[in-house]
GUDOKOL-632026 format. One record per residue (C-alpha): chain; y, x, z. Coordinates in Angstrom, 1 decimal. Layout:
<atoms>
["A" [Y X Z]]
...
</atoms>
This chain:
<atoms>
["A" [158.1 59.6 18.1]]
["A" [156.1 62.7 18.9]]
["A" [152.7 63.8 17.8]]
["A" [150.1 66.3 18.9]]
["A" [147.2 67.2 16.6]]
["A" [144.5 69.3 18.4]]
["A" [141.5 69.3 16.0]]
["A" [141.1 70.0 12.2]]
["A" [139.6 66.5 11.8]]
["A" [142.8 65.0 13.1]]
["A" [144.7 67.2 10.6]]
["A" [142.6 65.7 7.8]]
["A" [143.3 62.2 8.9]]
["A" [147.0 62.9 9.2]]
["A" [147.2 64.5 5.8]]
["A" [145.4 61.4 4.3]]
["A" [148.3 59.3 5.6]]
["A" [151.0 61.9 4.8]]
["A" [150.0 63.5 1.4]]
["A" [151.9 66.8 1.8]]
["A" [149.0 68.4 -0.1]]
["A" [145.4 67.7 -1.0]]
["A" [142.9 69.1 1.5]]
["A" [140.2 71.1 -0.4]]
["A" [136.8 69.9 0.6]]
["A" [135.2 73.4 0.6]]
["A" [138.1 75.1 2.3]]
["A" [137.2 77.2 5.4]]
["A" [140.0 78.8 7.2]]
["A" [141.2 80.2 10.5]]
["A" [142.8 77.2 12.1]]
["A" [144.4 79.3 14.8]]
["A" [146.5 80.9 12.1]]
["A" [147.6 77.5 10.9]]
["A" [148.5 76.4 14.5]]
["A" [150.4 79.6 15.0]]
["A" [152.6 78.7 12.0]]
["A" [153.2 75.2 13.3]]
["A" [154.0 76.5 16.8]]
["A" [156.4 79.1 15.3]]
["A" [158.3 76.3 13.5]]
["A" [158.3 74.1 16.6]]
["A" [159.6 77.0 18.8]]
["A" [157.2 76.2 21.7]]
["A" [153.6 75.6 22.8]]
["A" [151.4 73.2 20.9]]
["A" [151.9 70.4 23.5]]
["A" [155.7 70.4 23.2]]
["A" [156.9 67.0 21.9]]
["A" [159.1 66.9 18.8]]
["A" [161.2 64.3 17.1]]
["A" [160.2 62.7 13.8]]
["A" [162.6 64.8 11.8]]
["A" [161.3 68.1 13.2]]
["A" [157.7 67.0 12.7]]
["A" [158.3 66.8 9.0]]
["A" [159.3 70.5 9.0]]
["A" [156.1 71.3 10.9]]
["A" [154.1 69.5 8.2]]
["A" [155.8 71.7 5.6]]
["A" [154.8 74.8 7.6]]
["A" [151.3 73.5 7.8]]
["A" [151.1 72.9 4.1]]
["A" [152.4 76.4 3.3]]
["A" [149.9 77.9 5.7]]
["A" [147.1 76.0 4.0]]
["A" [148.3 77.0 0.5]]
["A" [148.4 80.7 1.6]]
["A" [144.9 80.4 3.1]]
["A" [143.6 78.8 -0.2]]
["A" [145.1 81.6 -2.3]]
["A" [143.6 84.2 0.0]]
["A" [140.1 82.8 -0.2]]
["A" [140.0 82.3 -3.9]]
["A" [141.8 85.5 -5.1]]
["A" [139.7 88.6 -5.7]]
["A" [141.0 90.6 -2.7]]
["A" [140.7 94.4 -2.9]]
["A" [137.5 95.7 -1.5]]
["A" [138.1 97.7 1.7]]
["A" [135.5 100.5 2.2]]
["A" [133.8 101.1 5.5]]
["A" [135.5 103.9 7.4]]
["A" [132.2 105.9 7.5]]
["A" [132.0 105.6 3.8]]
["A" [135.4 107.2 3.3]]
["A" [134.6 110.0 5.8]]
["A" [131.3 110.8 4.0]]
["A" [133.1 111.0 0.6]]
["A" [132.7 114.4 -1.0]]
["A" [136.0 116.3 -1.7]]
["A" [135.8 116.1 -5.4]]
["A" [138.6 115.2 -7.9]]
["A" [138.6 111.5 -8.7]]
["A" [138.0 110.6 -12.3]]
["A" [138.7 107.5 -14.5]]
["A" [135.8 105.1 -14.7]]
["A" [135.9 104.6 -18.5]]
["A" [133.3 102.5 -20.3]]
["A" [130.1 101.9 -18.4]]
["A" [126.7 102.0 -20.0]]
["A" [124.7 101.1 -16.9]]
["A" [125.4 100.5 -13.2]]
["A" [123.3 100.8 -10.0]]
["A" [125.4 99.6 -7.2]]
["A" [124.0 100.3 -3.8]]
["A" [126.1 98.1 -1.5]]
["A" [129.4 96.6 -0.9]]
["A" [131.2 99.9 -1.1]]
["A" [128.8 102.4 -2.7]]
["A" [127.3 102.7 -6.1]]
["A" [126.6 104.7 -9.2]]
["A" [127.4 104.3 -12.9]]
["A" [126.4 106.0 -16.1]]
["A" [129.2 106.0 -18.6]]
["A" [129.0 106.0 -22.4]]
["A" [130.2 109.6 -22.4]]
["A" [127.0 110.4 -20.4]]
["A" [128.7 111.0 -17.1]]
["A" [127.2 110.0 -13.7]]
["A" [129.9 108.7 -11.5]]
["A" [129.7 107.7 -7.8]]
["A" [131.9 105.6 -5.6]]
["A" [132.0 105.1 -1.8]]
["A" [135.2 103.1 -1.8]]
["A" [134.1 99.9 -3.5]]
["A" [135.1 101.1 -7.0]]
["A" [138.6 102.1 -6.0]]
["A" [137.9 105.8 -6.6]]
["A" [135.1 107.4 -8.7]]
["A" [133.8 111.0 -8.6]]
["A" [131.7 112.8 -11.2]]
["A" [128.3 113.8 -9.9]]
["A" [126.7 114.6 -13.2]]
["A" [123.8 117.1 -12.9]]
["A" [124.9 120.6 -13.8]]
["A" [123.7 121.7 -17.2]]
["A" [123.3 118.1 -18.4]]
["A" [126.4 118.1 -20.7]]
["A" [125.0 117.8 -24.2]]
["A" [123.2 114.8 -25.6]]
["A" [122.2 113.5 -29.1]]
["A" [122.7 110.0 -30.2]]
["A" [118.9 109.4 -30.1]]
["A" [118.6 110.3 -26.4]]
["A" [117.8 107.5 -24.0]]
["A" [119.0 107.6 -20.4]]
["A" [118.4 105.4 -17.4]]
["A" [120.0 105.5 -14.0]]
["A" [118.4 104.2 -10.8]]
["A" [119.5 104.3 -7.2]]
["A" [118.5 103.3 -3.7]]
["A" [121.3 103.5 -1.3]]
["A" [124.6 105.4 -1.5]]
["A" [123.0 108.9 -1.5]]
["A" [119.7 108.7 -3.4]]
["A" [119.6 108.4 -7.2]]
["A" [117.5 109.3 -10.3]]
["A" [118.4 109.9 -13.9]]
["A" [115.7 109.8 -16.6]]
["A" [116.5 111.5 -20.0]]
["A" [114.3 110.8 -23.0]]
["A" [114.8 113.1 -26.0]]
["A" [112.6 112.4 -29.0]]
["A" [109.6 114.7 -29.4]]
["A" [110.4 116.4 -26.1]]
["A" [109.4 116.0 -22.5]]
["A" [111.1 113.4 -20.5]]
["A" [113.3 114.9 -17.7]]
["A" [113.8 113.1 -14.4]]
["A" [116.7 114.3 -12.3]]
["A" [116.9 113.3 -8.6]]
["A" [119.4 113.7 -5.7]]
["A" [119.2 112.8 -2.0]]
["A" [122.8 113.8 -1.0]]
["A" [125.0 111.7 -3.2]]
["A" [124.9 114.0 -6.2]]
["A" [125.9 117.2 -4.5]]
["A" [122.6 118.7 -5.6]]
["A" [120.1 117.6 -8.2]]
["A" [116.5 118.6 -8.8]]
["A" [114.5 118.0 -12.0]]
["A" [110.9 117.3 -13.0]]
["A" [109.5 117.5 -16.5]]
["A" [107.2 114.6 -17.4]]
["A" [104.6 115.0 -20.2]]
["A" [105.8 113.4 -23.5]]
["A" [103.9 110.9 -25.6]]
["A" [103.6 111.1 -29.4]]
["A" [106.6 109.9 -31.3]]
["A" [108.6 109.3 -28.1]]
["A" [112.3 108.5 -28.1]]
["A" [111.7 104.7 -27.7]]
["A" [113.5 104.7 -24.3]]
["A" [112.6 105.0 -20.6]]
["A" [112.9 102.8 -17.6]]
["A" [112.3 103.3 -13.9]]
["A" [111.6 101.0 -11.0]]
["A" [111.6 101.9 -7.3]]
["A" [110.4 100.0 -4.3]]
["A" [111.3 102.7 -1.8]]
["A" [112.7 106.2 -1.6]]
["A" [109.3 107.6 -2.4]]
["A" [107.4 105.1 -4.5]]
["A" [108.6 104.7 -8.1]]
["A" [107.4 104.2 -11.7]]
["A" [108.5 105.6 -15.0]]
["A" [107.7 104.0 -18.3]]
["A" [108.1 105.9 -21.6]]
["A" [108.2 103.9 -24.8]]
["A" [107.6 104.8 -28.4]]
["A" [110.2 104.4 -31.1]]
["A" [109.9 102.5 -34.4]]
["A" [109.0 98.9 -35.5]]
["A" [105.3 99.1 -35.0]]
["A" [103.6 97.4 -32.1]]
["A" [105.3 99.0 -29.1]]
["A" [103.3 101.4 -27.1]]
["A" [104.1 102.9 -23.7]]
["A" [102.8 105.3 -21.1]]
["A" [103.2 104.4 -17.4]]
["A" [103.6 107.1 -14.7]]
["A" [104.1 106.8 -10.9]]
["A" [105.3 108.9 -8.1]]
["A" [104.7 108.8 -4.3]]
["A" [107.0 111.7 -3.4]]
["A" [110.4 110.5 -4.7]]
["A" [110.0 111.9 -8.2]]
["A" [109.0 115.5 -7.4]]
["A" [105.7 114.9 -9.3]]
["A" [104.4 112.1 -11.6]]
["A" [100.9 110.8 -12.3]]
["A" [99.9 109.2 -15.6]]
["A" [98.4 105.8 -14.8]]
["A" [97.7 104.0 -18.1]]
["A" [98.8 103.6 -21.7]]
["A" [99.1 100.6 -23.9]]
["A" [97.1 102.2 -26.7]]
["A" [94.1 102.8 -24.5]]
["A" [90.8 101.1 -25.2]]
["A" [89.9 101.0 -21.5]]
["A" [89.6 97.6 -19.8]]
["A" [92.7 96.5 -18.0]]
["A" [95.1 99.0 -19.7]]
["A" [98.8 98.3 -19.9]]
["A" [98.8 95.5 -22.5]]
["A" [102.2 96.3 -24.1]]
["A" [105.4 98.1 -23.5]]
["A" [108.0 96.1 -21.6]]
["A" [110.1 95.8 -18.6]]
["A" [108.4 96.8 -15.4]]
["A" [109.2 95.3 -11.9]]
["A" [107.3 96.1 -8.7]]
["A" [107.4 93.9 -5.7]]
["A" [105.5 96.3 -3.5]]
["A" [103.8 99.7 -3.9]]
["A" [100.7 97.8 -5.2]]
["A" [102.0 94.6 -6.8]]
["A" [104.0 94.7 -10.0]]
["A" [104.7 93.0 -13.4]]
["A" [105.4 93.9 -16.9]]
["A" [107.3 91.5 -19.2]]
["A" [107.2 92.0 -23.0]]
["A" [105.4 91.1 -26.2]]
["A" [102.8 92.8 -28.4]]
["A" [104.8 92.2 -31.5]]
["A" [103.8 93.1 -35.0]]
["A" [105.8 95.3 -37.3]]
["A" [109.2 93.9 -38.2]]
["A" [109.3 91.2 -35.5]]
["A" [112.1 90.8 -33.0]]
["A" [110.9 92.0 -29.5]]
["A" [111.1 88.6 -27.8]]
["A" [109.7 88.7 -24.3]]
["A" [107.2 85.8 -23.8]]
["A" [104.2 87.6 -22.2]]
["A" [103.8 88.7 -18.6]]
["A" [101.0 90.8 -17.0]]
["A" [100.3 91.7 -13.4]]
["A" [98.9 94.7 -11.6]]
["A" [97.5 94.7 -8.0]]
["A" [96.7 98.4 -7.7]]
["A" [100.1 100.1 -8.3]]
["A" [100.0 100.0 -12.1]]
["A" [96.5 101.2 -13.1]]
["A" [94.9 97.9 -14.0]]
["A" [96.7 95.0 -15.7]]
["A" [95.9 91.4 -16.4]]
["A" [97.7 88.8 -18.4]]
["A" [99.3 86.0 -16.4]]
["A" [99.8 82.4 -17.7]]
["A" [102.7 80.5 -16.4]]
["A" [102.4 76.8 -15.4]]
["A" [104.4 74.6 -17.8]]
["A" [107.3 72.7 -16.2]]
["A" [108.3 69.2 -17.5]]
["A" [110.0 69.4 -20.8]]
["A" [109.4 73.1 -21.4]]
["A" [107.2 74.3 -24.3]]
["A" [104.3 76.7 -23.7]]
["A" [105.4 80.2 -22.6]]
["A" [104.2 81.8 -25.9]]
["A" [106.8 79.7 -27.8]]
["A" [109.4 81.7 -29.7]]
["A" [112.1 79.8 -27.9]]
["A" [111.0 81.3 -24.6]]
["A" [112.4 84.4 -22.9]]
["A" [110.7 85.6 -19.7]]
["A" [113.3 87.6 -17.9]]
["A" [112.3 90.4 -15.5]]
["A" [111.2 89.3 -12.1]]
["A" [113.8 89.5 -9.3]]
["A" [112.7 90.9 -6.0]]
["A" [114.9 89.8 -3.2]]
["A" [115.5 91.8 0.0]]
["A" [112.7 91.0 2.3]]
["A" [110.1 91.1 -0.5]]
["A" [110.0 87.6 -2.1]]
["A" [109.8 87.6 -5.9]]
["A" [111.3 85.1 -8.4]]
["A" [110.7 84.8 -12.1]]
["A" [113.5 83.4 -14.3]]
["A" [112.5 82.0 -17.7]]
["A" [115.0 80.9 -20.4]]
["A" [114.2 78.1 -22.8]]
["A" [117.1 78.2 -25.4]]
["A" [115.7 75.8 -28.0]]
["A" [114.7 72.7 -26.3]]
["A" [116.5 69.7 -27.9]]
["A" [119.5 72.0 -28.5]]
["A" [120.0 72.7 -24.8]]
["A" [119.3 75.6 -22.6]]
["A" [117.3 75.6 -19.4]]
["A" [116.8 78.2 -16.7]]
["A" [113.4 77.7 -15.1]]
["A" [112.8 79.6 -11.9]]
["A" [109.3 80.4 -10.7]]
["A" [108.3 81.6 -7.2]]
["A" [105.6 84.3 -6.8]]
["A" [102.3 83.2 -5.2]]
["A" [99.2 85.1 -4.2]]
["A" [97.4 87.4 -6.7]]
["A" [100.3 87.5 -9.2]]
["A" [100.5 83.7 -9.7]]
["A" [103.7 81.7 -10.2]]
["A" [104.8 78.2 -9.3]]
["A" [107.8 76.3 -10.7]]
["A" [110.6 76.1 -8.2]]
["A" [113.5 74.6 -10.1]]
["A" [115.0 73.9 -13.5]]
["A" [118.7 74.3 -14.3]]
["A" [120.0 72.9 -17.6]]
["A" [123.1 74.6 -18.8]]
["A" [125.3 74.3 -21.9]]
["A" [124.8 77.1 -24.3]]
["A" [125.2 77.9 -28.0]]
["A" [122.5 79.8 -29.8]]
["A" [119.8 82.1 -28.4]]
["A" [120.5 83.9 -25.2]]
["A" [119.2 87.3 -26.2]]
["A" [120.6 90.8 -26.4]]
["A" [124.2 91.0 -25.1]]
["A" [124.0 87.3 -24.3]]
["A" [120.9 87.6 -22.1]]
["A" [121.3 85.7 -18.7]]
["A" [121.3 87.7 -15.5]]
["A" [119.8 86.6 -12.2]]
["A" [120.4 88.3 -8.8]]
["A" [119.5 87.6 -5.2]]
["A" [121.0 89.2 -2.1]]
["A" [118.4 87.5 0.2]]
["A" [115.5 85.1 -0.1]]
["A" [118.1 82.2 0.0]]
["A" [121.3 83.5 -1.6]]
["A" [121.2 84.0 -5.4]]
["A" [123.3 83.8 -8.6]]
["A" [122.6 83.2 -12.3]]
["A" [125.0 84.3 -15.0]]
["A" [124.7 82.4 -18.3]]
["A" [127.2 82.4 -21.1]]
["A" [130.3 83.0 -19.1]]
["A" [129.2 80.7 -16.3]]
["A" [128.1 81.8 -12.9]]
["A" [125.8 79.5 -10.8]]
["A" [124.9 80.0 -7.1]]
["A" [122.1 78.9 -4.8]]
["A" [121.8 79.0 -1.1]]
["A" [118.3 77.7 -0.8]]
["A" [116.3 80.2 -2.8]]
["A" [116.9 78.7 -6.2]]
["A" [115.9 75.1 -5.5]]
["A" [119.4 73.8 -6.2]]
["A" [122.2 75.4 -8.1]]
["A" [126.0 74.8 -8.4]]
["A" [128.6 76.1 -10.8]]
["A" [131.0 78.5 -9.0]]
["A" [132.8 80.2 -11.9]]
["A" [133.7 79.7 -15.6]]
["A" [135.0 83.1 -16.9]]
["A" [136.8 83.4 -20.2]]
["A" [137.0 87.2 -19.6]]
["A" [133.3 87.8 -18.8]]
["A" [131.3 86.0 -21.6]]
["A" [128.4 88.3 -21.8]]
["A" [126.8 89.7 -18.6]]
["A" [124.9 93.0 -19.0]]
["A" [124.1 93.4 -15.3]]
["A" [124.6 91.3 -12.2]]
["A" [124.1 92.7 -8.6]]
["A" [124.9 91.1 -5.2]]
["A" [124.3 93.5 -2.3]]
["A" [125.5 90.8 0.1]]
["A" [126.2 87.1 0.1]]
["A" [129.9 87.8 -0.6]]
["A" [130.0 91.2 -2.4]]
["A" [128.8 91.4 -6.0]]
["A" [129.2 93.5 -9.1]]
["A" [129.1 92.5 -12.8]]
["A" [128.8 94.8 -15.8]]
["A" [129.9 93.0 -19.0]]
["A" [128.7 93.7 -22.5]]
["A" [131.9 95.6 -23.3]]
["A" [131.2 98.2 -20.6]]
["A" [133.7 96.8 -18.0]]
["A" [132.7 96.7 -14.3]]
["A" [133.9 93.8 -12.2]]
["A" [133.5 93.0 -8.6]]
["A" [133.8 90.0 -6.3]]
["A" [134.3 89.7 -2.5]]
["A" [134.0 85.9 -2.2]]
["A" [130.5 85.2 -3.5]]
["A" [131.5 85.0 -7.2]]
["A" [134.3 82.5 -7.1]]
["A" [136.7 85.2 -8.5]]
["A" [136.2 88.6 -10.0]]
["A" [138.5 91.6 -10.4]]
["A" [138.0 94.5 -12.8]]
["A" [137.2 97.8 -11.0]]
["A" [139.7 100.6 -11.1]]
["A" [139.6 102.7 -14.3]]
</atoms>
């Protein structure tokens, strides 16, 4: 008896009758490679007839080829840099990655990190090699200093340094860290509470300077339209003017005009839970509180069981708002809102996940989108993915190694980066089904 199988569907049917191996439902592979392996065993073209005994050997070859394809697809293959990225790499001595404090990855191959030793490192090889691009003269820090790193693309980055009772310094580079310029930003009284930046383009950005201490948090918001060469003071949370910044929090801008701040006007001694959100339609000068519509089964947003996470702006401009409810009937739910006109939000989906305790601090969930459709949510060692803009989610990874996600970024639908709470940087090249730790 001889047999010719020409299509993958026929292969599925044949394997159902001859259980050499279980065919994975979500396996996609290069069927030409499988047929090459079968033909190599047969010693002739695909249409050559073989006896029953030799066909059994061909089935073994097919099974082995499928197993190799499955391992290749699920294993965290090494990230191969684009040839132009390697060519553009500056001839500096590579350094060890070490422990990472924050990361700003700018693509599948390029990115920036700030280490716990206050070094700025850059990679153009997908994390295989790192080079120190720390601004010259920026070598000594005190424990009370606050730093934040931001980047747009492989060559443009900013570093904000907040020293208590001194002016905030913002360093900027446009050539991959080969040269840095700096700008001194006016301080606020009793500074040292931290800084944060947000950028919607290479020119338009915002800098928020927070106060220190347990009192109701105050903040001053600045903006730039020339890439950080100069900064304009917009508003402060201690102002008595109508529409002032209502509280210090996490700022996220969708466009040069539309942005949000997430936080809470807490009283002295309270934990800074984030359950308020405000919106600006004029680039950060005037702010108004926003009330979220209540999804089924979720308490009011001002509940102490609610954490409003920073809005996520996907490439293309669409904005999504993740909200965690960690105390509803002992379960945890991720509610995803979609941005509407004039700063409004509508409920898009609700994802119930198993979790123990409140998801705050190092256990805070992380949400990232590489497009308006492809997104990921990291919650308590689990990674969920969506391919329809967050309307439906599926579990793609349970990780015993990554239990607390400090940052999550996906430049593409397959290439992603994770910073865990221990300062380890991980990457994936298959959409989050497997992660490998970056070279160190």
